[in-house]
N, C-alpha and C positions, 0 to 999 in steps of 0.2 A: 407217494413212492419214494424208496431209499435211493439213496446215491450209489453211483457205480462201485464206488468203492466198497459200500456194504454189500453190495450184491456179489462182489468178487469174494469177500470175507466168507460170507454166508454160503456160497458154493462151495468154496475151499474146505470148510468144516464139515458139511451136510451132505455133500454130492459126489465125494470122492471116495476115501476109504469104508466110510460108512455105510456106503451103497454096495459094497462088494457082494454080499449075499445076493444082490438084483442083478448085478453084471454076470453072474453066473447063469441068469435065465435070460438077460436082454441087455443090449447096449444101447438100445433107442429108448431114450428115457422120456416118454411121452404119457400125459394123462388119459389121452384119447387117440385111439388107432384102430383101424379094421381088423388088423392081424397082431396077435402076440408074437409069433413067430418072426425074426428079425429078417430072415430071407425072404418071406412072403410080404412084409411090411416094406421092404427096400424095393421088392419088383413093384409094389402098388405105388410107391412114390415116385419112382422112375417114370412110370406110365401117366402118372398125374401131372408131371412135369414135361412130360414129350420129350425125353432125354434121347438124342440119337448116338451118341457114344462119342463124338469128336470135338464137344464143348469143352471150354474153360468155366468151370462151375466154382459158386462161392456158398457155402453153408454159413449162415450168421448165426452164432450162438449153437457151436458144434457139439456142445456135451463132452461125451468121450469117445467121439468118432463113430458111434455106431451106424449111422446113416451113411456117412461118408465110406465106411468098410463095404456095405452092401453097394453101393454104388460103383465104387471100384472095382468089385467083384464083376458086377454085370458089364461095365465099361473100362476095360483096362486102358483104351486109348484117351479116355477123357482125362483132363486136368482140374483135379477136384482139389479144393482149397477150404480150409475151415477157420474161422476165427471165435474166440470165446474170452471173456473178459477175466475168467477164472484160470489162473497160470497151474493150479492143481489138476483141472480137469484136461488142461491141455498137455501136462505131462503124460497122464493115463492115455490120452488120445494117440500121443506119439507112439506109446507102445502098442497099442491096439493096431496102428496102422503102419508100424516098423517094415512089414514084408511087402508094402505098396509103394511102388517107385513113382507113382503118379497122386499122390496124396501129399499135403501140406498142412499144417497147423501152427496159428501164431496167436500170440496175446493181442487182442484189438478189441476197441469198442466198435460195434456196428452202426453207431449214430455218427462216428467220426473217424473213418478207416483211411490207412494210409495209402490206398490205392490210387491210380491214377485214374482219369475220366475213362469212360468206354472200354474197362478191362473185362468184363464178363459176359458170356451168352446166356449164364441163368444163375441168378441168384434165389436161395431159399431161405425160409424161416421155418423152424418146426416147432412151436408152441415156446418162442423166445421173446417175440415183439413187444409183449405186455410188459417188460421191464423197462422200456424205454419210452421216448417220445414217439408217437406213433408217426407223426407227420414227420417230424425231423428224421425219422430212421427211414421212411419211405423217399423222402428227396436225396438220401446219401445212397439208397438203392440205386435210383434212377441215375444219379452222377455216374456211377461207375458200371453201369449197365451198357452194354454196345446197343447200338441202334437196332430196333428189332428184337433185342433181348428179352428175356422172360423171366418175370418177378413172380415166385410162388410163394403163397403165404399159407402155412397150415396152423391154425389156432385154435385155441379154447374160446367158445362165444356162449353167450346167453342164449336158452333155447327159443325164446321171442323177443318182441321188442320190451324194453324195460318197463315202459307204462303199462304193459298189460299184464306183470306179473301182481300176485297178491302180495298184501304187505308182508305175509311170513316168508314169502319165497325171495322178495327183495331184501329182508333182512338178512337171510343166508347168504345171498349174493355179495351183499356187501361185507359181511362178515369175511366171507372168502376172499375179497378183493385187499382188504384191509390186513388180513392175518397172514396173506401169503404174499402181500404187496405187489399185487400183480392187476395190471390193468384188463378187464373183461368188457367188449362190446357186443352189442348185438350184431347181425349179419349186414342190416340197412346201414348203421352206423361206420362200420369198416367201408362198405363201399362208398359212401358219401365222404368220409375223410381222405379215402384215395383220390376220389373225384375232384375234391378241393384241391389237391396238390397238382392233379393235372399231369400229363405226359403219359399217361398209360390207358391202355385198352383191355377192358376185360375180357378174357376169351371163354374161361368157365368157371363155374363154382357148384360146389356140392357139400354135403353136410354129412356126418357119421356119428353116431351116437354111443357105440360100445367103448365102455371105459376100460382101461388097461388093468386086468386083473393082477399082473406082476406089480404094476406100479400102484394099485391099492393096497397089495399085502405088503409092500415096501413101507408104506406110509404108517400101517396099522401095527407093523413090527419093530419099527424104528424109532428113532430120537426125533423126526419130522412130525409126528404125530402130537409130543408133548410140546415141541418149539411152537407149532402154528395152531396148539388147541383144537385139533382135527377130531371129528367124530361123526357117526353115522348119523345123528341127529341133526348136522350142520351142513349134509350135503348140498351145495348149490345147484341152481336150475342151469347147468350148462351142458354143454357137447362140443363136439368137433365140427370144424369146417374148413374147407380149402378154397383157396383164390388163386387163379392164375392169370396173370397180366402180361401182355406185350409192350414193350416200349415204342412209342411211338417215334416216327422219322419227322424230324422238324423241318 
């Protein structure tokens, strides 16, 4: 995997002004999501997380603030925070969220945040955990979650156990992981990694396989295609899945 500095420079270069045509269609930058429409996707995510409306919430890897904006519209009394390693995306997010008094964004590494212990009611990740050390990321999330707080993980996962993939599909998966420098696990591996860390109780998990058309078009028509050597012949055996956990009280 690439260093944090590399990820920062990569996102600053490819996920800011170069994606402006995509921003006209969606500000929620995910490869897999049930809804292309940001309003519908925001409502779905809110439901998946079980947001009541008065919580202190943190998005880790907040992109350009697309999810935060939708949650702010739905829950004006919630305290919504976002962190991102890319200062370029943070600047865009600040502009996206400028009309929302209940939103704030900052430049932070989600594996080593600046927050105090037991700070948040809900912490969520939307296709961002793959850039970091999974267990270290979960441990940090647990540290800054309040007792009974919820951790929501929305991720790209392998369609089945890796050992059940054909040689050809495994090759495509490895190509994706290497070329996009993004860790992808199957559902059972994610469940076992979280269990090994401890301190969390699984509330719910679900899967969704619909790829984002807007995101696919952005790759086909932009510089990301060339940079990652992306092609239809190399589409990996992946889908979307989410996991909702609750922090256990010691």
